[in-house]
N, C-alpha and C positions, 0 to 999 in steps of 0.2 A: 931185524929191527926191534928195538926195545922202547916201549911206549909207557908213559906215565900218564894215567887218567885221574883227574882231580875233580871231586864233587863234594857236595854237602847234602845233608838230609833235611833241609828247610823246604819241605815239600817233596813227594815221592818222584816227581818227574825228572829232576836233575839226576837222581840216582839211577832211575830206570834208563835214561839215555846213556849214562856212563856204562851201565852194565851191558847195554846193547852193543856199545863199541867194544867193550872187553870181550864179549861173546864172539864178535866177528874177528878180532885180532887173534884170539886163541884158535878159532876155526882155521885160520890160515897158517897155524903153526908158529906164530911169532910170540914174543914175550910181552907181557903187559902187567902193570901193577895198578890197581884201583885203590885210591887213597883219599880219605878225608884229611886235608892237611893239618887241621887242628888237633888230630890224634897224635901228631908228632909232639905236641906240647903235653896233652893229657887226653885220655879218652873221656874223662869227666867233662872237660871243657867242650869238647865236640858235641857231647850229648846235651849239655846245657844250651848251646847255641841252637841246636836243632829243636829241642823241646820248647825253648822259649818262643821260637818262631811259630811252631805248631799250635801252641797254647793261645798265642795271640789270634791266629787265623780262626780257630775254632770258637773261642770265647768272645773276641773282641774284633770282629772283622771290620767294623767301621774305623777303629783306631788304625788298623792296618791300611785301610784305604786312605785315611788322612795322611799317614806316613808316605804312602806312595805318591800322593798329590804333592806333598812337601818336596819329595825327591824331584818331581818334575820341575818344580819351581827352582830348586837349588841348582840343577844342572845348567841353568842359564847363566850362572855366576862364573866369572873367570878364575875360579879357584878349584882345587881338588876337594872332593867330597869327604865327609867324615868317614865313609867306608874305606876310602884309600888310606887315610891316616891311621885308623884303627888297625888295619892290616900291616902296618909298618913293622910292628913288634914281632911279626912272624919271619922277617927277613933272615936273621942269623939262624933260625931253626930250619927253614926251608933250604937255605944256602948249605948248611952242613949236610942235610940229607941228600942234596943233589951231588955234593962232593963225594959222598960215600957210595952212591948208587949211580950207575951210568944209565942215561936214557937218551935216546936219539930225538925224541919229540915229546912235548907235553900237550895233552888235550884236556881242556877244562869245560865242563858242562854247567858251571855255576860262576856267577860274578865274583864271589869272594876270592876263590883261588886265582882268578884272573887279576884281581887287585894285588894279590901277594906276588905274583910273577912280574907285574908291572913295577912294584916296589923294588924288587930284586934288580930289574933292568935299570931303574933310575939310580940305584946306588952302585952301579958298575959291576954287578956280579955277573958271571959267565952262566947263561942259561940256554937250554936247547931251543929250537924252534917251538913256537907256541900257537895253538889253535883254540879259539873260543867257539863253542857250539851253543847256539841260541835254542832254548827250548819253548819260546813263546813266539806269537805272531806279531811282535812288536819290538822295537829296540828299547829295552828296559832302561830305566835311569842308571847312569854312571858307566854304561857299557863303553860310551865314547871316551872315557877318561883312561881306559885300559890301553895297553900298547902291545896287543898280540900281533903276531906276524900274519894271521888270517882269521876271518870271521866266517863261519859257517851259518847261513841264515836259512829259514824254513823254505823260502820261495823267492823267486827273481823279483816279483812285483812288490816286495817289501824293501828292496834295496834303497828307494828314495828316502824312506824313514831313517835309515842308518846314515846315509850321506848327509842328510839335513842335520843330523846330530853331530856331525864331524868325523865320521869314519870314512877313510878314503875308499872310493868305489873299487879300486884295484885290489883291495883287501877282502872283498865280499865274495863269497862263493855260495850260491843257492843250492846246496846239496841236500837240504831237507833235514828233518828231525829224526835221529836214529831211533829205530824200534827193534826189539828182539825178533829173531827169525820166526818165532811161533806165531806172531801176528800176521805174517804173510804165508803161513803154512797152508798146505793143501786139504786140510780136514774140511769136509762138508758139513752143512748144518745138521743133517741127519746123523752123521758120524759123531759129531760133538754131542748131540743130545743123547745118543746111545751111551757114550762114554760117561756122561754126567748124570745118567739115570733120569733123563727128562722125557716127558711125554712127547711123541712125535706129532700128535694132533692138537696140541695146545698152542697158544700164542703167548710169547714171553717178552715182558718188558723188564730189561735190566736196568737197575737204578743204582747209582754210585755217586759218591761225593769225593772222589780221588782217594788217595791213600790216607788222608787225614779225615775223611768224612765231613768236609766243610761245606761252605756256602749255605744255601737254604735247604739242605737235604731233609732235615726233619719235617719242615712245613710241606715240602713237596711230596714226601712219603705219605703223610696223613692225607693229603688231597687225592693222591693216586688211590690209596686204599678205599676212600669214599667214592670216587668216581668209577673205579673198575669193579667195585664190589658186586655189581649186578651182572657181571660178565663171567659166567662159569668157565668159559674157555680161554680166559686170560689169567696168566700167572705172573705175579711180580717176584723178581729175584732182587733181593736188597743186599748190596755188598757194602759193608761198613768199614772196610779198610782197617787202619790201625786205631780207629776211634772205638775204644772198648766200652765207653759209656753208651754210645749209640747202639752197639751190639746188644748190651744188656737191656736197653730200653725197648728194642724191637723184638728180641728173642721170644717174649711171651705172646707175640702176635702171629708166630709162625702157625701155618695151617696148610691145607692142601693147595690153596692158591697164593700163598705167601711163603716164599723161601728166604730165610735169613742166613747170610753168609758173613763170616768175619773177614780176616785177612785171607787172601787167596793168591796162589802163585799161578793160577790158571785163568787169569782174566781173559786171555786169548780165546780159551775154550768157551767160556761164558758169553763172550761177545759173538762168537761164531754161531752159538746155539740160539741166540736170541733174535727177535724180530724188531726191536727198538732199544736204543740205548738212551737213557735219561741221565744226565750227568752235569756237574758244573764244568765250565769251559777251561779245564787245564789244557795247557798246550800239548803235553805228552800224551795224556789220556785221550784227547780228541784225535790226535794223530794216530794212535794205536787203533781206535775205533775205525777211522777212515781207511786205514791199511786193511783191516778186516773186512770192510765193506758193509756197514750197518747204518741204517737211518739213525740220526742223532738229534735229540731234543735237549738244547742247552738251557739249563735253569740259571738263576742269578748266581753268579760266582763271587769269588773273593774280589772286592774292588781293587782295580789296578790293571795288571796285564791280562787278567782273565776276561775283563771287559772287551779288550781288543781281540782276544782270541775268538770270542763269540761273534763279534762284528765281522771278523774276517771269514769265518766259516759260513755264517748266514749270508753275507754279501755274495759268496760264490755258490750258493745254492747247496751247500754240503751239510747244512743243519738248519733246524728252526730254533729261534732263541725266544725265551719267555722269562720275563722278570718275576711275575706273579705266580706263586704255587698253584692257585686254583686254575689260572689260565693255562699253566703247563700241564696240569692234569687233563684238562679238556682237549688240549692239543694232542696229547699222547693217545687218548681214546681216538681222536680223529684220524691220527697217522696210522694206528693199528688197523683201522677200517679202510684205509686208502692205499692199497699196494702199488698203485701207479705213481703217487707222489713219492713213496718210499723208494721205488726203483729208480726214479729220476734223481733222488738224492744220492744214491749209491753210484749211479753213473757219473755224476759230477765229482764224487770222490776218486773214482777210478782214473779220471782224467789227470789228477794231481798227485796221487799217492801210489807208489808201487812197492813200498816196503824195502826199497834198496838203499836207503840213506846211510846205514851203517857201513855198508860195502863201499859206497862212494867216498865217505870220509876216510876210510882206511886207505883206499887207493890214493887219495889226495895227500894223506899224511906221508905215505912212502914217496910220493912225488916231491914233497917239500924236503924230505931228508936228502933226496938224490939231487935236488935243484932243478927238477923238471915240472914244477907245478903249473906252469903256464903253457 
């Protein structure tokens, strides 16, 4: 089976989910291509789309929130969205790519490629079976105007939201958000600490703002530094992701109880080695943490889908959500001192996450190709 996986870099979660599927496809010995479709036009265009989004999220999160709310309003209109129409110009480019390269199925972890594939179908082009994989715990705006053959959603109890938006219930498959195998690995906390050269006797609070270092990460870090400064047995691990400015700002504060990390390919190791994860509520990063089994403190995220992610996790007892950085710091200190509450949070996570979503998606993709998906 040959699989085309489409994603974009507007946030690290979409690409991380795509790479998790790619990893599983290749583990099975099948062929797959992971592609940002806009690179077919030019690499510069793909980079411009990604960096423009990231810049808005980092520097103008309120504007992004306003645009998300506008999308919520627009989706109630009986017309296609601007997102659909903008992606129309990609039709001849993608059609030619599919003509020159054979694929049995297309899996997309981002709305934009799903809109491209929908445009192709609307114009009568021959396309393989398509699967849309959601990476947030809500039906994001304009998902309902795409015409994929199947929609993989994070959990069964989210199906009513998708149906309410107009996606047929028979197209919904609650297979979960895919994560790489490392997050479900068998490494113990002690082994992870030994490998990362961390003290076995310390308490570690891992702090991250997603791949972009967004949300209220700066304010939260300052509050945590102040609140935990009097706890010599507690160490902050600050992961800045791809936010170079944040790394340069925090690097001078590194000391024995503050570790500053830039981009890392070993997030699974840091999660497994830590006692608490303080993060904005990204759908993919929250799922990775839950698969690892670590108490989660969600800070204020990017307005929009991340608000729903935090609501979903906290409503099911899998995280604690705090909007105010000072409150978040106080709750972090309290959680680190309350092993029973932390254990209960991890128990709730174990009930819903097993790290097997990528495998289930690959099984389902093969069933779709053979016509046995039901």
